Residue, then its C-alpha position, 0 to 999 in steps of 0.5 A: m580924917t578917914e576911918y582908914m587913917t584912924t585904923l592906921l594911927a592905932d596900929i602905928s601907935e601900938q607898934v611905937g609903944r612895943i618898940a619903945v619897950l623893946q629898945e628901953g630908950t636905946m637903939s644899937p649904933q650898928l642899927r642906927r648907922g645901917n638905917r641912916i645909910r639905907t635912908i640916904h641911899s633910898s632918898l637919893a635913888i628916888e631922885h635917880n642917883s644910880l649908886s648902889l647901897n654898897q657904894v653908898t656905904a663905901i663912900l660914907e666909910g671914906k673909901r674910894v668909889l668909882g662913879n659919877p662925881n655929882e652922885i658921890r657928892e649927893v651922898q656926901n651932902a645928904y649924910d651931912a644934912y642928916e647928921l645935922m637933923l638932931s640939932l634942927d628946929s622943925s619950926s624954923v624956916d632958917d633951919l630949913l634953908r640951912a639944911h638945904k644948903l648942906m643937901m645941895k652944896g656944889l650941886v645947884s647954885e641956888n642952895g640954901v635959898f628959895h628958887s628965884g624962877r619958875v619950878g615944875i615937876f616933869n614926867s618925861e617931857a610933860m610938866i605934871h606940876l607947876a610950883p607957885p611963882a617965886e615971889f609967893v614961896p616965902s609966905h607960903i612956906h612961913n604959913l605952912f610952918a605956922w599951920y603945923e605949929q598951931s594944928e591940933l591934928h595928930p603928928l602922924i597926920k599933920s606931918a604927912i599933910f606938911h610933906y604934901e604941901f611942901e612938895f606942892i609949894h616946891p620951894f627950891a630950884d632942886g632938892n625938893g623931894r629929898m628935903g620934903r622927905m627929910w623934914h617929914s622924918l624930922l617932924l616925926g623924930q621930934w614927936k618920937e625919937l625912934f623916927f630919926w632912925l627909921p628908914i621911911e625913905e626905903l619903903i617910899q622907894s619900894r612904892q615909888e609909883d604909888y608915892y608919885a601917883a598919890l601926890g598927883t591925885a592930891d593935886q587934882q582933887a585938892d585933897s591930900a587924904g590919899f597921900v596921908e593914908l599912903m604915908l601912914e601905910i609906909i610908916s607902919a610897914a617901916l616900923r614892922e621891919l624895924s621891930v624884926e631887925h631890932h630883934s635880930t641885931d640885939q647884941d644883948s640877947d643870947q638867942v639872937k636869930t639870923p634872918v634865915e633862922q627867923l624864916i625857918a622858925m616861921l615856916g615850921e612844917d608848913t608850905l607857904s607862899a612868899s607873901a604868907l612868909m612875909n606876913r609871919l615875919g612882919l615884913s612888907h618890903k619884898a626886896t629886903f625879904r628876898k635879899n636877907y631871908l628867902h634867897p640865903a635860905l634857898d642858897q643854903g639848901l634849907i628850903e625848896r620851891t614847890i615849883p622848882d622849874k618855874p621860880t617866878s610862878r605866881n603859885q610858887k610856895y616854899r617848904k623846908k627840905 
């Protein structure tokens, strides 16, 4: 444990409590489905699936989409695997294999079983991590599951350690990244139900370079503290976004505000940078902020840039028209 981890734990615990009160034990089906689709899209995008969020949504709505058949199959498989998640036992290795079989069905021959050869992680042409030999994988995985059950560490901490150790073992011929991220969500979801629907993968995708760098550093230093801190940062950011989204999609409220209305309200009469606006809105994902808040407000002529001739200027700020 580090002091930074302790600070992040306190922040996350406070957010979880606040969201639990707001939701009163429920989350709208619309928000659940939307977050599940974002989770699937982001987790597959990390693995170089090129389908857009709109295409993933269309596939899961049963619509015909033109694209690489394997990438379409990845989406369908991931949906089936995540639909199974609520019935999985996070302490069961058999359930892990069952989920992998669904996730990788029709994509690799070794689905639902541990790899039988040598597996590594490659960066371009170079191998950056060589997984343990196949004969040691079953015992490593069983030991990891047993450690998690016996550990008295906070679930937020030990689930992140589990995530790192799972990627280090790299138990499957393919699909290790998506299975590691899914199992992390399962462990957290069995601690607090809202984590079943939290699109952590979307924030991991937005910090993909940091994610892989933290895994690499943990390998080199034989210490996963940096990776744990990164995952706690990502979880904290995802909770902040969920809180904002829950407020804006609450169908029982008579004063529902659209993302643009929220931005205008937070801006007030001030002149603010994009980062300052994101802080006021409680957002951390730049792509979400630009797509749902900033660009629509600009397109509708409700706000303006202070440096209009240089839209990407580092000194750019925004004010109401």
